[in-house]
N, C-alpha and C positions, 0 to 999 in steps of 0.2 A: 229417475233415481228413486229406489224404494225407500220409504221412511225407515229410519233406524228404530230398532226395537228398544223400548225403554228398559233400563236395568230392573231386575226383580226387586220387590220391596224388601228392605232389610229383614222384616219379620218373617218373611217366607224363606229366608236362606238359612235359618237356624237348623242345625242338625245335632240331635242329642248324641248320636254315634260319634260324630267328628269331635264334639266337645269332650266326651269321655276319653277318646283316643288321645287328645291333646293333653289332658290332665294326667292320664296314666303315664305319659312320657316325661312329666315334670318331677324333679326330685322333691321328696317330702321334707322340705326345709323352708325356713322363713324367706330365704332368697327366692325359692321356687314359687311360694305363695304370692309374693309381691312382684313378680316379673323382673327380678334382677335389681330391685330397689329396696333392699332390706333397711336402708337408712331412714325410710319414712315410717317404719313400724311404731317407733316411740311416739311420734307426733300423732299418728292415727289412733293409737290406743288412748292417749291423753285426751284427744278430741272426743272420743266416744264416751269416756268416763265423764267428761265435762257436760256433754249433752244429756246423759242420764241424770246427772246431778241437777241440771236445770229443770228437767221434767219433774223430778221429785219435789223441787221447791215450788213449782207451779201447781202441782197436784198432791199436796202432802197427805190428804186423807186417803186418796186412792192408792198411795204407795206405802201404807202402813208406817207413816211417820219416818223415822230415821233408821229403822231396822232393815235387814236384808229382805229383798223380795223372796217370796217363798219358792217359786219355781220358774225357771226360764228355759229357753231352748235356743241353741245356736244352729241356724239353718244354713247349710253349705259351709260347714265349719272348717273344712280343710284339715290341717294338722292340729287345730285347737289353739291357734295364736290368739284370737279374740276371746275364745273360751277362757284361757288362762289369764290373759292380760286385762280383760274387762269384766266379762260376765261372772266369773267366779268371785269377783270382788263385790258384786251387788246382788247376787242370787244365792239362796241357801242350797238349792239343788238344781242341776242342769241336765237336760237331755241334749243329745247331739243328732243332727241329721247330716250325713255326708255320703255321697254316692261312690266315692273312690275308695276302694278297700284299703289300699296302702296308706292313705291319709288317715282313715279310721283306725288303723293299727297304731299309728303314732298317738292318737288320742287315748287309746286303750292303755298304752304303756306310760302315759303321763302320770305325774304325782297326784293330779286331781282325782283320778279314779281311785287310787288307794286311800285318799282322804275322804272318800264318800261323797264328793261333790257331784260326780256324774252318775246318773241313774241309767236311763235308757240310751242306747246308741243304735240309731237306725242307719244301716248302710243301704240307702235308697235315694233315688232322684227326687227332687222337690216335687216334680210333676206327679209322683206316685205316692208321696207321703200323706197319710191320713192321721192327724193327731189323735192320740188316745187319752191325753191329759188336758187339763186346763192350766194356762200359763199366765203369769203376771207380765212376762216380757218375752216376745218372739222376735229374735234378732235375725235380720237378713242383710248381709254385706257382701258386695261384689260377687253375686251369684245369680241375681234375677235376670240378667241379660241372656242367660241360657234358656229361658222360657219364652215361648211365643206370647204375644199379647193375650190370646185366648187362654193359654195355660196359666199365665200369671193371674188373670182375673179369677180363674177357678181355684188356684192355689191360695190366693188372698182370701177368697170366700171361705175356704176351710180354716184358715188362720183366724178369721173373724169369729167363727164358731168356737175356736179353742182359746181365745184370749179371755181372761177373767174380767168381770166388771171393774173398770178403773185401771185395767192393765193396758199395755201398749204393744202394737206391732211396729217395730222400727225397721225402716229401710234405709240403707246407706249405700248409695250407688253413684257411679260416674254420670256426669251430665254431658249430653251431646253439645258440641260447639260448632256444628254444621252451620255455615252462614245462611243457608236457606231454611233452617229450622227443622231439618230432617233427622231421623234416627240414623245411626252409623253402624254398619255391619263390619265386624272384624273376622275375616276368613281364617285367621291363624287359630283362634280358639272357638270359633263358631258362636259368637255372642253379639248382641247389639247393645249399643250405648244409646239410651233413650233421652229425649228432651224432657225438661221439667213439665212442659205442657202435656206430653204423652203420659207421664207417670200420674199426673193429677187426674187425667181422664180415666185411666185404668183403676185408680183408687175409687173414683166415683162409681165405676162399673161394678166394683166388688162390694159396694155399700160401706165404704170407709171414709172417714173425714180426717183431715189433717189437724192435729191439735198443736203441733209445733214443727217448724222446719228451719234449718239454717245450713250454711255452707261450711264445710270443714276448712279451717285455716291452717296455714303453715306448710302446705305442700308446694313442691317446685312448680313454677309457672308453666313448665312444658307439659304437665300432666292435665288430664281432664279435670274440671271442677268436680268436687264430690259433695253431694248434698245429703243431709239427714232429713227423714220424714218420720214423725211419730204419729201413728194412726190409731184410731178407735172406731168401733162400729157407729154408723150414722152418716148422714149426709150434711153437707154445708159446714160452715165454721172453719174453712181453710185459712191458714195463716200464711202471710206473704214471707 
């Protein structure tokens, strides 16, 4: 009997085309952004605001004391749910990176644009985005699973060059619960859910250190755990 062929590595199954096709078929609503779970939005936004507040208390000098951060960017912003609910409350000016045109249109039509909160809007995949500004806060949430490991290290390397001294790159992503400690590929939207160990390895590969990390609280138990990482250039110093 011939030996069975092992399944392909989750990282090798990611397809940018399949991911874009999936998201282009999803309605430009909060329900669409959250996979039919709009009820978690308030908890999610509150958790993110709390995490940023803790960062600013830990690093008051680097975050200009209590005033707003000068410039932030929402990467993989979707329709701007986090842009409006979190980042606009802590940053004076925001840029947006979103590859799906119909989602970017929702951001363009939002009140934040008229209020002068949003400056540049890049309709481009994260794999292709090259930052032109320096940022106090680079926010990445529920989007990095669409990048392969190699693409993610390269992307984070560009973010490292774009973050201001004392600023942060924040990653907020689902964590794999695979009993054997493997990443999990989701063929529906062509993304992978990584382990905490894998993320830490990729951060090291990009020359970034973890200055704070914690798990989002208050989500239904049936969902993947969601972890925050606040990153700065440099190696070592990882927080448990």
